[in-house]
N, C-alpha and C positions, 0 to 999 in steps of 0.2 A: 281421217283421224284427227281428233281434237288437239289443241295446242299443247296441253299437258302431256299427252302421249308422245308427241313429237319430241318434246324436251327430254322425256325419259329415255327414248331411243338414242338421242344424240349423246346424252350423258353416259350411257352404257358403251357406246362406240368409243368415246374418249378414254374411258377406263380401260377398255380392251387394248387400244393402241398403246397406252402408257405401260401396261403390263408387258406387252410384246417388246417394247423398247428396253424396259428394265432387264428382261431376260437376255436380250441380244447384247446389251452392254456388259452384263455380268459375264456372259460367255466370252466375249472379246477380252475383258479384263483378265479373266482366268487364263486365257491363252497367252496373253502378253506376260503375265506373271510367270508361267511355266517357262517361256522362252528366256526371260531375264535370269532365272535361276538355273538355266542350262538343261531343262527337261523338255523334250519335244511333246506336243499334244499327242494324245493316244491315237495309235493307228496300227493296223495289222502290219507286221514287219517281216516275220520269218517263217511262219507256219503256212499251212495250205491256204491258197487264195480264198478270200471271202470269210475266213474264220477270225473271230476275236482271239487275242493271244494273251499268254501269261509268260512269266520268266521260266523258260525251260532251256535245256541243252539237248544235244543229240548224242546218243550212246551207240557205239559200234561194239559188236561182240567178237570180232576177229575171225569170222567164218572162213574167208579166203577161198571159197569155192562157189560154183554155180552162178557167177555174176551177181551175187547177192550180198546183203549186209554192207551197203555202201551208198554214197550219194554221187551221182554222175552229173557233170555240167559240161555241155558241149560248147567249147570255146573256139573251135575252128571248123572250117568246112560247113557253112560259110564263116569267114573270119569275124571275130568280134574284138572289142577293145581289150578283152581279157586274154587274147592271144599274145602273150608277153614276148618281148624281143630282147631288150638290152637291160637297163636298170629297172628293178622292180622289188616290191616287198609283198610277202605273203605272211599273214599273222593270224593267230587264233589263241584261244584259251584251251587248255587241256587238263584233264584229271584222269590218272590211270595208275594201275597197280602192277607190280612186278609179277605177281602170281598169274596174271592174265596175259602177260607179254614175256614169256619165259624162255623162248627158243632162239629167235633171230638176234644176230649181232652184226652191225655194218662194219665194213672195212673202210679205211680212210687214207687219204693221201693224194699226191699228184698222179695223174694218169689212171685213177681208180674210179670206176663207176659203182662204188660199193654200198651206197645208201640202200639199194634195193634188197640187201640181205637182212636188213632190220625189219621190224614190224612197221609196215608202210602206213603212213598217215596221210600224206599228200602225194598224188601220183600224176605227173604230166609226162609220162614215159611214152616212147614209141617202140613198137616191136622191131627188133633188129632185122633189117632187110639189106641184102647185098648192095653196097654202094650208097646207101642213104641213111646209115645209122647216125644218131645224134639229134641235135635240136630238141632236147628234152631235159627234164629235171624232176626231182622228187625229194621227199623228206621222210625219214623213218626214226624209230626209237629202238635201241637195242635192249637186251635183257639187263644190261648193266645200268640202264637209266640214262645213257648218253644219247643225244640227238645227232643225226647225220643229215646233211644237205649236200646233194650232188647234182652236177650239171654237166652236160656234154654239148659242144657246139656243132656247127654244120659239118665240120671235118671229122667228127667223132672223138675229138680230144676232150678229156674229162678230168674232173677233180671232185673229190668228196671231202668236206670238212666235218669234223666231229667236235662236240662240246667236251670241255673238261671242267671239273670242279662243281658240278651240279648233277643231281639225280632227279629226273622228272617222273619216276615211277614210285613216288612215295605217298600216293593217295591224296595229294594236295593239288589245288588249282595252280597252274603256272601259265603265265603269258609267254608265248613263243613268237618270235619274228625271224624269218629268214629273208636275207636281202642279197641282191646282186647289185653291186655298185661298180659299174663298168666291168672290170675283170674280177674285182674282189667279191668273194663269197663269205657271208657273215651269218652267224646264228646268235640271236639275242634271247636270253631267258630272264624273265622278271626284270627287264630293264637293264640288264648287264650283258655286254658282249662276251660270249663264252667261246666263240670260234671265229677265226678270220684268216683267210689265205687267198692268194691270187689264183684264180681259175683261168680257164681258156677264154680267149677273145672270141667275138663273133655272136651272131644272132641265135636265139633259140625259138624264133617264130616258126610255127608249124609250116612245113613245106607244102607247096600247092601242086607239085607235079613231080614226075620222075620215079614214082614208086606206087605200089599197091598197098593201101593202108589196111591194117587190121580194124575190126569193128570199133574198138575203144580208143584207137590212136588219137582222134581229134578231141578227146575229153580230158578234163581235169576231174580226177576221181578222189574222193575223200574216204578214208577209213579202210582202204583195201589196196592190194596190188592188182591193178586193173585187168591184167590178162589171165589171172588165176593160173600162173605159170607153174605152181607146185609148192610143196611145203618148204622148199629152200627160200621162198620169198613170202614170209608170213604177213598177215594183215594185223592192223592195230585193233586192240580191244580197250575201249575207254570212252570218256566223254570229250566232246568238242563244243565250243561255243564261240560266237562272234568271229567268224572267219572273214577276214578282209583282204582283198587283193588290190594292190595299188601300183600305178605307174610311178617309177622313181623310188628313191629310198626315203624312208620316214625318220630313221634314227641315226644320229651321229655321235651322241654322248649318252652316258648313263642317265636313265630316267625312271620315274615311278609309273607303272602302267595304270591308266585311269580305270577305276572300278565302276564303269558305266558303259552302256552300249556305244559303239561308234556311230558317227554320223557320216552321211555321204558328202564328199567334197569333190573338187574338180579332178583329183587324182585317183579317186575310187573307181575301180572297174568291176568289182564284185563285192557284195556285202551280205552275209547270211547271219541273221540274229538267232535262228533256230528256236524262235518262240512259237509255241503251239497252243491251241485251245485247251488241251488236256494231255496228260501223260498217255503213253501207249505207242502202238505200232506207227511207224512212219511209212505210209504206203502210197503217198501221192507226191506232189511237187513241194519243194521248199522255195520260198520267195527270195529272190535277189533284190534287196532294197535299193541297189544302184540301177535296177531296171535294164541290165544288159542281158542276162540269161538265167532263168530259174534253174534250179537243180531238180533232180528226180531221185526219190528214195527207192532203192532196189531192195525191198524187204525180203528176207528169207534166211537161209542158212541156219544159224543157231537162234534166230529170232530177232535180228536187227536189220536196219537201225531202229531205234526207239527214242521217243521224246521222254525225258525224265525231269522231274521237278528238282533240279539241281543247277545252280548257276554260280559263277564266280562273283556275282554282285549281291549275294545274300538272298 
């Protein structure tokens, strides 16, 4: 090849390398800018594995039968970091209406495991077995719009606390956090502590021996009473978004809930963004951004759960 041709090829190679570096630097600069303003670079976070995602939430229809219309997350057997023991926080955003949650009402107080009589939102219950009752907890909402958080220790001693002064069945998005701080049981709604009382001492970690478990005992279940025990224990009908489970307590004073997705930190043991590629049936897994244990959508019943284009973040 003559000298002029060689010079032409070298010039084209230099131009190509320069273009590649410009694109690489632009991409890096954009990523740095996103991080500086507090937005993570795009990634699949909550929907089915391998799918690009958009801002959706998950909707439950309150079926309460057939092991359907719920999300199941196996947190024990084998044990995971999400098999909670002492102090912990479970939080999420919810949007629901009284017309769809019009039957159940929890009972509250010391010695009462009454949360399960409301429309069950979060269920880490265990089926009562002679000599091994307890080590479980759950959250529900009553037809009155009050929330209930109940817990029983390894001796079966229990308490349920209920909110006052707030109605979460008004069709608006609400941030809810339930906490166990040593023995204290707390419910926070939209950054305000709406219930607090001393509960039983002791661990709620899933027991490893001495009983025969029911199928769903080792699971954290969202949107339903996990055992389908009957109409006296109704399931939740409404939307849920940004469910995060943490070791330790997150909130000690009144705060303004951040209107953006959570990020994983060293206390996060489960995090579900519930972002999917499109609206419609949830029939596969939902991704745990913390990488501990993905959930499984059990589609059926009245046609839930479903991804819907509705989010507390606009």
